[in-house]
N, C-alpha and C positions, 0 to 999 in steps of 0.2 A: 523782641523776645516773645514767644508764644505765651498765651494765657495759661496759667497753672491750673491743671485739671486732675482730680484724683484718678489714679490708675484703676484698672479693672480689679486688681487684687486689693488695693486699698478700699475700694467700695465693698469688696467681699467682707472685709472685717466689720463693716457697718451693717450689712444686710443678712449675713448668715447667723442663724440662731446660736448663741453661745451654749445653750443647753445641748444642741446637737453635737457640737464639738466636744463638750465635756463628756457626754455619753460615749462618744467614739473612742475616747482616750482612757476611760475609767479603768479598764482591765488590761491595758497595754503594759507589757513588761518594759521596765526602764532598763533595757539591755539591748546589745547589738544583735540584730537578727542573724547576721552571718556567723557570729561566734557562738550563738546559742544552739549548739548541736552536739549530740553525743559522738559525732565523727571527728571532733577536734583532736589533733594528735596529742599524745601524752606529753607531759612536761619533760624537757631535757635537763640533765643534771647541771647544777651550777659549777663554776670553776672552783676547785678547792686546792689552794696552794699556788705555786708558781708554774709558769709555762714558757716555752719558747716556740717561735714559728717564723716562717718566711714572711707571711702577710697576715696581719690582724685586721679584721673588719669589726668596727664598733657600730652596732645597730642591727636589729633583726627585722627591719621592715623591708619593703621592696628594694630600696637602694642598696642595703647591705647584702641581701640575698642575691641580687643580680651581680654584685661585685664579686662575691665568693664564687658563684657559678661560673662567671666568665673568666675569672682568674684560673680556675681549674681547667676550663676548656682551652685556654691559651697555653698552659703548661701543666699537665697532669701531675708533675712531680713537685709543684709548689705546695708547701705545707701551709694550709690556710686554717686559721682559727676565727670563728665568729662568736662574739659575745653580745647578749641582749639583756638589758636591765630588767625587763619583765618577761613576757611571753612573745614568741614570734607572731607578728601580725596583730598584737593586742592594741596597737594604737592606730595611726592613720591608715596603715595598709589593710587593716581589717574592718575599718569603720566607714569607709567611703561608699559611694553609690555604685561602684563597679563600672564607671565609664572609662574605658581605656582608649585615649585619644592619641592621634598621631602628633599633634602639635607639641613642639618643644618649648614654645614661648607664650603659652596661654592664649592662643588664638592669633589669627592672621593680622588683625588690626594692632594688637598689642606688640607683636613682633615688628611690624612696620614702624611703629612709633619709637621703639627702642633700638632696633638694629636694622635700619632700612637697607644698608649695603649688602647684608647677607641673609635677609629674610627669605628670599626665594630659595637659596641653598638650604636654609634650615628647614623649610617646608619639605624639600626633597629628602633630607636626612631623617625627618620625622616619619615620613611615609615608609622609608627603608627600615627604620627602627621598628615600626609597627609590624611590618611584614616579617622581620626577623624574630620578633617576639612570638608571633603566631607559629612560625617554623619551630621555635624552641618548644612550644607546647606540644606540637606533634612529635618532635624528636624524643622527648622524655615521657610522652604519654600522660601529660598533665591534664586532668579533667577538671576544668574550672567553669563549666556551664557557659561555654563561649557562644555568643550570638554575634553574627556578622551582618546584621541588617542595618547598621548605621544609626543615625539620629535624625529626628524631625524637629527643627526649630519652628516654633509657631509665633505668629503675631497675635497679640490680644488688644492692641491699640491701633487705630486706623493708620497713623503715620508709620508704623513699623512695616506695613505691607510693602512699601517702596524699597526698604532695605532688602527684603527677601527677593523681590523681583530683580533687583540689581545683582544680587549674588548668584542667582540661578544661571546655570550654563546648559541645561537640557541633558546633561550626561550624568556625572556623579553628584551634581548639585541640582536637584530637580525642584523647580518652583511648583507649588501646589496651590491652586486657587481655592476659594471657600468651599465649593462643592466637593472638590477632591479631598481636601484635608479633613473635612467633616465626614467624608465617606470612610476615611481611615480610622479616625477617632471621633466618635459622636459627641461633640461638645460645641455648644453655641458660643463658647468663649473664644474659639479659635477662628480668626479671620482668614488666615492663609498660612502656608507652611513652606519650609525648604527642607527637602529630604537629602541629607548628605550621606552617601552610601559607602564612601571609600576611606574615610579618615577616622572612624570610630567603631570599636567593637565593645560589647558588653561582657563582663565576666562576673563570677562570684569572687569578690576580692579576697576573702579569706582562703578559699580553695586554691586560688592562684598562689598565694603566699605559701600555703602548706605544700603545694606541689613543687614549688621551688625549693622549699626546705628538704623535701624527700630527695630531690635530684642532687642537692648539695651533699647530703649525707652519703648517697651512693657513690659520689665522686671522691669521697674521703675528707670532706670538710669536717673539722672538729668544731662542734657547736655547743655553747653553754648559755642557758637561760638563767634568769635571776642573778645576773652578774653585771654589776654597774661599774662602768669606767669612771674613775674619780679624778685622775690627773694624768698628764702626759709630759715626758721629758726626753731630751736627747741624751743618749748614752754613748755618743761617738759613732761607732759602726751600727748601732742599733737604736731603737726607740723603746723606752720603757713606759708601759701603761699600768698605772695603779688601778686595781679593782677593789670591790668591796670584800674580796676573799683572797687576794693574792696579787702578784705582779706577773705581767706578760712582757717578755722581751722579744721584739719583732724586728725583722729587717725593714719592713715597710708597714704603714698603717693607713687604712682607708676609714675616714670618719663619716658615718651616715646616721647621725642622731637627729637631724632635721629640726623639729620644733624644740627639742629638749636642750638643756644647758650645754653649750659647745665646750669641748676641751680646749680649743684655741680661744683664748679670752678676747682676742681682737674681733671675734665674730659675735660678741654678746649683743650688739645693736644691729646686726645684719638681718635678723628676722624677729618678728613678734608673733606670739601665739594667738590665733583667731579661732573661734569655735563655730562649727557648722553642725546642723541638726537634721535628722531624717526620721520619717515614719514608714512603717510597712503595714499593709492591710492584712486582715485575715483572708483566707482563700475566698475568691469570688465564686458565687454560684453561676450556674449556666445562664440564668436569667440576667444576672449582673454583667456577665461577659457580653451577652447579646446587646445589652443596653448601651454599652460604650464602644463596641467594636474592638479596635486595637488588636487585630488578629496577628499582625506581624510583630515579632519581638524586637522592636527598635526602641531606642531611647527617645526622650521627649524633653525639650528645654524651651524656655521663652526668652525674650529679647530685652528684658529689663536689666538695668545695672545691678539691681538686687534680684537675680534670676533664680528660678526654680529648676531642678532637674528631677526627672521621673522616668521610671522604667518598669517593665514587667519582670517578675521573678516566677520561674516555674520551680516550685519547691520539691522536696524529696518524694512527695506523694503524687507528683504530677499536677498539683493545683496551681492556678494562676493567681498571683498576688501583685500588688503594685507598691513600689517604693516611691516616696514623695519627699523631697528635701530641698534645702537651700534657703534662699531669701535672706534670712538673718545671717550675719557674720559678726559675731560678738567679740569685742576686745574688752578685757577687764583691766582696770587701773593697776599699774605695777607690772603687768606682763608676766605674772606668775602662772604656772600650770598647776591647777588645783582640782581635786576630784569633784568639788561642788559645782564647778563650771561645766561639767560634762552633761548636765541636764538643765533645760530651761523650759519650765512649764508654760511660760508665756509664749515662747516660740512654738512649742508643740500645738498650742491652741490656735496660734496664727496660721501654722501650716495646715491644720485641719480645716479651718475656715476657707483657705485658698483652695484646698483640695475639693471641698464640696461645692465651691463656686464654679470650679472648672468641670466637675463631674456631678451635677445635681442628681443624675439618675442613680448615683450610689449613696444618696442620703440614707443613713441608717447603718451603713457598713462600719464595722469596728476596726480599729488598728490593733495589731498584735504586739508590735514593738515600737519603741521610741527611744532614741539615743542621740548623743552628740559626741564630738571629738575635736581634737586640736589640730590645726593646720599651721604649717610653718610658712608664714607670709613674708616675702621679701618686697622691697619697695619697687622692684620692676615686675613682680608677679611671676617670675620663672627662676629656675635654678641658677645659682652662682657657684664658682669653683675657686679653690685656693690650694696652695702647697705650703709646707713649712718644714723646718729642720732639714734644710739643704735637699729638699725634694724627697725625703723619706716618708713624708706624710701628705696625703691628699684629702680634701674634704669636698662635700657636696651638700647643699641644702637650699631651701627656698622655693619649692615647687608650687606652693600656694594653691593646693587642692587639685592640681592637674598632674600628679606624679605617677599614676598607675602605669602609663606607658613611658613617660619621659624619664622615670627612674632607671630604666634599663639603659638609656642613653647616658644618663648621669654616671652610672657605674662604668660604662665604657670610657668616658672622659677621665675618670679618676685613674683607671688602669693605664691609660695612655700617658697621663701625667707622671705616674709612678715609674713608667718605663724609662723616663728621661730622654726619650726620643721625640723629635718634632714630627707631628702628624698633621693631617688636615684638621683633625678635631682639636688638637691642642692649640692650633693657630687661629681658631675662630675668635672673633671679637666677643662672642657670647661667653667663651671660656676665659679670655684674658681680661675682660672688663668686669668690674665689680659694680653692683647696684649701690645707690646711696644708702648709708646707714640711717636707721630711724633715730630721731632725737631722744634724749633721756626723758623720763617723767619730770614734771607733769605734761610736758609739751607733747609727748607721744599720744597720751590719752586725749588731750584736747584736739590734736590734729586728726586722729581717727574719727572722733565724734563729728568734727566739722566735715570731713570727707564723706562720711555716711549720710549726713544731712544733705550735702550738696548732690550726691548721687541720687538720692530720693527726689530732690527737687528737679533734677534733670529728667527723670522718668516722667514727672508731671508736666514737663514743658517740651514734650515731643523729642526728647533726647538732647535738647540744646544744653551745652555745657556752660555753666556760669564762670565767673571770674576765678573762683578758687580752683575749679577743676582745670581751667585753661592754664593757670599758673603752675599747678602741679605737673601738668603735661610738659610745660616748658622746661622745668627743672629736672625732669626725668623720674618723677614719682607718680605719674598718672597711670590710669588703667583704662583700656578699651579693648574688650574681648571680641 
């Protein structure tokens, strides 16, 4: 086993002045950058009283919006109702970093680990899904600040360079040596890079959701916010969903509540809520832009188990900002979703230290926004599917932070399942096979803490996985993106 050595980012927490980090965060809004805009659509009315429909979609995030949209595209005469407990895109769909990736299985390695027989086909389906997503944006005129420059993965530890060299193919996966990567982004932290140009686009996640919302409304979807589904039951030819303000009788139901309490009780241990956090800088000056380069609007990630994601934002005034998030993924004992978990001052400080270590030329730059949000994590780290009530109900959840693009595919799967017909999609092992459920408390909390510690230890040991991680890999609960 290689000697344990602190990583670049762990060293940053020891060397970056805490006062610098505190000053950078002092005036930052504890609010989601994407949602903090006067251009947010007005609230939709809640459901008042009872209703009937052909298809009821529960959940107003990406999965629900894509389901409603595709249902109307398949059959314009379908009477579709969508209900959302809060506001459309107020949770994960409006809080993420805007990385829209082709992968349906949270990365090639993770797919190979869990579904080796069909991973190649899933890669093809993911690329097709991303292309169809972009076509949909063009077809409906959805302006979501789309950037198609891909993502650069960078090595910050010497041993990681070999991983990038091996992955490069000289085409859509371009290996970047030290001189080249630092020519793109001026940072002595980056040893080398891999520019992946075909499998990731960047979007403004809230504008994407709001564009889908507008498209759904134009197609005749009836939508209600502030309407919480509380129970579901089989009424024979129909399914009845109880809400906070009335009942809905539907021929079919698509459940897209993700991290939140599932209406199907058997799914209560299939996901756990994990919290992710992000910062956004104030606009960079011309001198700051020159100091870091980064002239191409591509995403940026690193190769640690506890990885960061970063990207440029061009705001409504044409200014260039930087979003910086990731690293911590916090699970709280009991697995309850609570407002107080949506912020972590310790994580914000840690992210600021990592940011200034990676970009020392930006010391003194302030952050304008800091926020967190909940992710629906499944034990295999990508979506799972189910049906209930003799096929009248379909569900999809468990994207584990990679649902911006994959949620469209998840919606397609649910509609295929509800059709009752066998398709290539419904016969996928990905669709038929369920992940292992998480254990109940206190075992879940102990297990998550142990896994987090083991992943950090692997980062310090040149990526070498210890006994716990190897054991979890063997039983189907391991993760390797």
